[in-house]
N, C-alpha and C positions, 0 to 999 in steps of 0.2 A: 349776920341776921338775914341775907338773902337766902343762903343755903337751908335753913331752918325752913324760911316761906315756901321756895320750893319742896322741899319734902313734906310739909304739911300739905301741901295744894296734891301732890301725889297720894298720899294718904287719904285725901277729900275723894278725890277721883275713884280710888280703889274701893271705899267705903259706898261711894253712891252706886258703884256697879254692882258690889256684892248686893247693898239692898234690892236692885231692881231684879237681879238674878232670882233670888229670894223669892219677890213678891210673884215673878212669874209662874214658879212651881205650884202655887196654889192658885194663880188666877187659870190658869190652865187646866187644874185640876177640879176649879169648883163647878157645882151643877149649873144646869139653865141652857140656854140656846146656845148657839154660834158667837151670835152677839147677847151680851146678856144685858139685863135690865137694871135700873140703879139700885133695886135690893140686892144685885152682887155685888156691892160695897159693902153693905152691911153684912153680908156673909163672910166677906174679906176681912173685916176688923175682929172678927171672932175666930180667925187662924192663928195660934202664936209666931209660926215660922213668917205668914205677911207681916206682923206685928213688926214682929223682928227686923223683917227687911226695911219697914218705912223707917224705924230708929237707927237702923245704919246708913239709910238714904239721908234723914235729916243731920244726922253725925258728920255725913261726907259735906255738906252742904254749909254746914258750922265752919268744918275746918278749911272751906273754900272761902270763905267770908274771912276766918282770921290768917290765912295767907294773903289776902288782898291788902291785910292794913301795914303787911311790914314787906312789900313788893309790888311794883307798878303792875297793872292791869296786863298790858301788853306781855308780859312775862307770867301771870298766873292764867289768864283764862286760856293759852292754849296748851299748858299744861293740863288741864280740867278734862280735855278731850280725849286725853290718853285712856279716859275709862270704858271708852269704847272697846279696845285691846281687852282691858281685865274682863268686860263684861263676856264677850266671846269666850275667854278661857274658860270662866267662870260657869257659865251655862253648860260648857259643854263638859265641865267635870261632873256637876249637877246631874244632867241626863246621860254619863259614862257614854259621851260619843266623842269620835276622833275629831280632832282638830285640824281643818283643811287647810291648806296653804291658800285656797281660794280665798278663803274669809280673810285671812289676815292681811291680805294684799289688799281686797275691798275696805276692810276696814282701817287702813291706813291711807286709803285715798280720802275716805270720809274725813279723816282725820286733820290730812293736808289742805283740803278745802276747806274746813271750819277753820282754821286756822288760820288761814289767808283772810275769809271775811271777817274775824274778831280783831286781828292785827290792822286790816285797811280801812274798816270803820271808826270815826273818830271818838276819843271820851271825852267828855267835857265834866266839870266839877261846880258847873252852875246849876242849882238848885231847879229838878224839875216843875213846873205847874200844870195841871191838866184840871179845866174847867168840868165839875160835875154830869153838863148837858153832854159833853164832848165825850166823858169816859161812858155814859149812859150808851149813847149812840155806838161806841166803839165794841162796847161788851156786847150790847144785842146784835152787831153783826156778825160778831165774834161766835156767839151762841148759837144763832139762826145755821149759818155756815156748818158750824160742830153738829148741830141736830138732822140736818139733810146728810151727812155724811154716815152719821149714825144708822141712820134709816136705809141709805143706798147701801151700806155694808154688809147686810142681809142677803143681797143678791152677788155679792163679790168674792171670789176664790181667796182662797186663806193667804198667799202671798199678797197681792195687790190690796186688800184688806186689812193688814197688818200695816201698811205703807198708809193707807188712806186714814184710820184710826189715828194712827201716830203720828201723822201729819198734823190732823184736827187736834188731837192731843196735844202737840207742842206749842201749835196757835194759840190754844186758850192757856197755856201753862204761861206762853211766853207774855201774854196779856196780863196776866196774873203778877208777872214779875214787874212790870212795866208800872202799872198800879202800884204793887207794894215801894217799890220806888219812891213815887210821888208819894206815898204815906208818912214813910219813913223819911223822906228829907223835909217833909212839914212838921214831924213829930220832933225833930231836933228842936225845931224852933218853940213847937207848943206842943206837951205831950197831951193834951187832950185832942189834938189834931187826930189821934188813931180810931177815935170813935166818930167816925164819917161815913157817908154812904159810898167815899172811894174804899173803902174797909169790906162793907158789903158786897159791893162789886165783885170786888177781888175775890172775897170766899165764894161768891155764886159761879163764876168762872173757873172756879179753882175745882170744886167738886165736877164740872161737868168735863174740865179735862183729866182728872183723875179717872174718872168713866171709861173714857175714849181711850186714855192710856194703857188702863189695865186690858180692857179690850182688845187691844193693839197685842199684848203680851199673851191673850189667850189664844190667840191663831198658832203658838208654836213657832212663828218665827222671830224668834227674841231679838237676834241679832241686826236684826232690817228694823225692826221696831225701835229699839234703843237708838241706833244710828239714825234714825228719821226724828226723833224726838232732840236729839242732841244737834241735827242741824236746825230743825224749826223754830225750836224754843228762843235760840239767842238771834235767828234771824228775824225773827217776828219782834222779840225786842229791841232789836236795830231798826226795825223799820216804823216802831212805834216812836220809837225816839228819835229819828231823824224826821217823821211828817208832823208829830203830834208834841213834842216836848224841845224842838229847836236844837235838836244835836246834829243836826247836818247830816249830810253824804259824804262819801272820801270826797277828797279836795279836787283832784285833780281829773282830767278825763282816763289817763291811764290807770290810776287806781281804782276808779270805776269798773273799767273793763277787767282790771285783774282781781277786783273782787266777784263780778259776773260769772269770769273763768271759775275761780276757786270753788262757787256753787253751784257751778255746774259740776266738776269734779266730785264733790262731795255729793250730790245726785246722784251720778254714775255710779258712784261706790255703795251707795244707799240701794241702788236699784240691784246692784249685784248681789248683795246680802241678800236680797228678798228670793231671788231668783236659785241662790243655792239650796242643796238637798241637806238642810242640816235642820229640819223641822222638829220642835219636840215630839217625843215618840209618846208622850201622854196625852198630844191632842190629836195625833191618829189613832190611838186605841178610843178615846172618848167619841171620835166623831163614828166609829164603826160599831162603838156600842149603842150609838144613838140610832144607827139604820137598822142593826141586826146582825145576822152572822156576815162573815166576806165572802159571801158567795159571786157568782159570775154578775149578778145584776146588781148587788150591790156595789160591786166595784164598780160597775158603770154610770152607777150613782153618784160613787165616789170620785171617779173621773171629771163629773159635770160640772158638781157642785163646789167641791172640795178638793182637789187633786192631791194626791199624797204617792208615793210608791206604794204599789197593791203588793202584799204579802203573797210567797210564794204558794201555791195552792197545797194542802195536805194531801197524803196519800189516799187518803177516804176519797177526798173531792175528786181526785185526778181516777178513780177507779168508777165514782158514780157518770163521771163524764165519759168513760171508756164504753158502758153498757151500751 
């Protein structure tokens, strides 16, 4: 039974990574500004590949839940983190780019750090309770922070923008997970509990999280965005569980120090992925199409606002500059 649960968890991690990689391709190619508005999501739901990616991600989540029914959380949760390596490989294959050793090393650092955080935080089976006023304050705070990040992202270069948007999106989706856990626990005792203000709040913050997540993919720094989501989503959920749901922090000072060190390792790996020269070429082409021909002046604009590797000048351009 344990072996099947482990294999199911691996399948779930692969499906989630596949779904995210498919979503990225349409998010990058969608029309609109570098940081797209809410109508961006309406455009994406009309794209068959994006819908298939969403279904694949949903299948991944479902398989993860099935795996949890047959094995302890401390075994299944770390396996889910392997999805980052799947995502790096799939994104490189889809975009016909070489997989760099540095990406794999950074991805493994993120995985190791996240596993440490997941294992060291306590897991309890006590049904969680969250009053509606507290949930409203929580969602309002996360939404306000997300909106500030969304606005500020318009003036941030692509690499840092991917991290900012993904971190805010992960926080929103982690909040959604915490609310969903409370609703699910209440529904077990009373099926009518699914119709509640907590469900409405979960849906609202999930939409904001989805907008931020897809805009993070839109930067073209998929590996960094996906890694950031993998880190911030569970850490946000663990924080909410510890502070609001009575689930507690790591028991001993050594465990707390180890959890902090693991989080730092995961963040360092994520930063390395953001610095790597693995940007989706479609994102580069979309930016250059928006600003015009890649002349010298355009490259200067690009370097200032959205740094990418400049294309080699054509023979015609070199001859014009030589005159």
